[in-house]
C-alpha positions in Angstrom: 10.8 22.0 5.2 13.9 23.2 3.5 14.1 24.2 -0.1 16.3 21.2 -0.7 13.4 18.9 0.3 11.0 20.7 -2.0 13.3 20.2 -5.0 14.0 16.6 -4.0 10.4 15.7 -3.6 9.4 17.4 -6.9 12.5 15.9 -8.6 11.5 12.4 -7.5 8.0 12.9 -8.8 9.4 14.1 -12.1 11.5 11.0 -12.4 8.6 8.7 -11.6 6.3 10.4 -14.1 9.1 10.2 -16.8 9.2 6.4 -16.2 5.4 6.3 -16.4 5.5 8.2 -19.7 8.2 5.9 -21.1 6.2 2.8 -20.2 3.1 4.2 -21.8 5.0 5.0 -25.0 6.4 1.5 -25.0 2.9 0.1 -24.6 1.6 2.2 -27.5 4.5 1.2 -29.7 3.7 -2.5 -29.0 -0.1 -2.1 -29.4 -0.2 -4.0 -32.7 2.1 -6.9 -31.7 1.0 -10.5 -32.1 2.3 -13.9 -31.1 1.9 -17.6 -31.8 0.9 -18.3 -28.1 -0.5 -16.5 -25.1 2.8 -16.7 -23.2 4.8 -14.9 -25.8 2.5 -12.0 -26.6 3.5 -8.5 -25.3 1.7 -7.5 -22.1 1.0 -3.9 -21.2 3.5 -2.6 -18.5 2.3 -0.6 -15.5 4.3 1.2 -12.9 3.7 0.7 -9.2 4.3 3.9 -7.2 5.7 4.0 -3.7 5.8 7.0 -1.4 9.0 7.8 0.3 8.3 8.8 3.9 11.4 9.1 6.1 11.0 10.6 9.5 14.6 11.5 9.7 16.8 13.1 7.1 20.3 11.7 6.7 22.3 14.9 6.4 25.5 13.1 5.3 23.8 11.2 2.4 21.6 14.2 1.4 18.5 12.0 1.3 15.1 13.6 1.2 12.3 13.3 3.7 9.7 12.5 1.2 8.9 11.9 -2.4 7.8 9.1 -4.7 9.5 6.3 -6.6 8.6 3.5 -8.9 8.6 0.4 -6.6 8.3 -2.0 -9.5 7.0 -2.5 -13.0 4.3 -5.1 -13.5 2.7 -6.8 -16.5 -1.0 -6.1 -16.8 -2.7 -9.5 -16.5 -5.7 -8.6 -18.6 -6.0 -11.2 -21.3 -5.2 -10.3 -24.8 -7.3 -11.1 -27.8 -7.4 -14.5 -29.5 -8.2 -14.3 -33.2 -8.9 -17.1 -35.7 -6.7 -16.2 -38.6 -5.4 -19.5 -40.1 -3.7 -17.7 -43.0 -1.5 -15.4 -40.8 2.1 -16.5 -40.6 2.1 -16.3 -36.8 -1.0 -18.4 -36.3 -0.7 -21.5 -34.2 -1.4 -25.1 -35.5 -5.1 -24.5 -34.8 -5.2 -21.2 -36.7 -5.3 -18.9 -33.8 -3.3 -15.7 -33.4 -2.8 -13.9 -30.0 -2.8 -10.1 -29.8 -1.5 -7.9 -27.0 -3.7 -6.6 -24.2 -2.7 -2.9 -24.9 -5.7 -0.6 -25.0 -4.5 2.4 -27.1 -7.2 4.7 -25.8 -6.5 3.9 -22.2 -2.8 4.4 -22.9 -3.4 7.8 -24.4 -5.4 8.8 -21.3 -2.6 7.5 -19.1 0.0 9.5 -21.1 -2.0 12.7 -20.7 -2.4 12.1 -17.0 1.4 11.5 -16.6 2.2 14.6 -18.7 0.0 16.7 -16.5 1.5 15.4 -13.4 5.0 16.0 -14.8 4.0 19.6 -15.7 2.6 20.2 -12.2 5.9 19.2 -10.6 7.8 21.4 -13.0 5.6 24.3 -11.8 6.4 23.4 -8.1 10.1 23.6 -8.9 9.6 26.9 -10.8 7.5 28.4 -8.0 10.0 27.4 -5.3 12.9 28.8 -7.4 11.0 32.1 -7.8 10.3 32.3 -4.1 13.9 31.7 -3.3 14.9 34.5 -5.7 12.4 36.9 -4.2 13.6 36.1 -0.7 17.3 36.7 -1.7 16.3 39.9 -3.4 14.4 41.2 -0.3 17.4 40.3 1.9 19.8 42.3 -0.4 17.6 45.4 -0.2 
C-alpha cells in the first residue's frame, strides 16, 4: 500500500466524519422545532456510510483503492411527539402540536463518537507523515 493510499483513505474518513458531525449539529440545532402537522416537522438526519473497495487503482485519475464515503443522508423515521397544546400558535385545529424526533442525548453521543473517529484518522495521517519523514531522514544519512 502506498503512502498516497493511506492519506486518501484517512482523508475520505475525515470527510465522512465531518459530514456526520455537521448533520449531528444540525439535528441538535433543530431539537426544539415544532410544526402544525406530522409531515412538516423536522426529522433527524442520519448519514449512511459506504466503503470504497476498488480492486484496481486508476493511476491516471489518482483514485484510491479504499476508503469511506457518505452514500446518502436519510431522515430518521422514528415518530416525533404529539402534544396537546391548544393555546400554542402552531397547534392544529384539534389543538395538537408536533415536535421533532431529535433525541438530544443520543445526538451528543453521536457527536462524541464522530469526533473520536475524526481524531483517530488525524492520528493516522500524522503517524504516516512521521514515518515518511523518518524514512527520508534515514535515506539521507
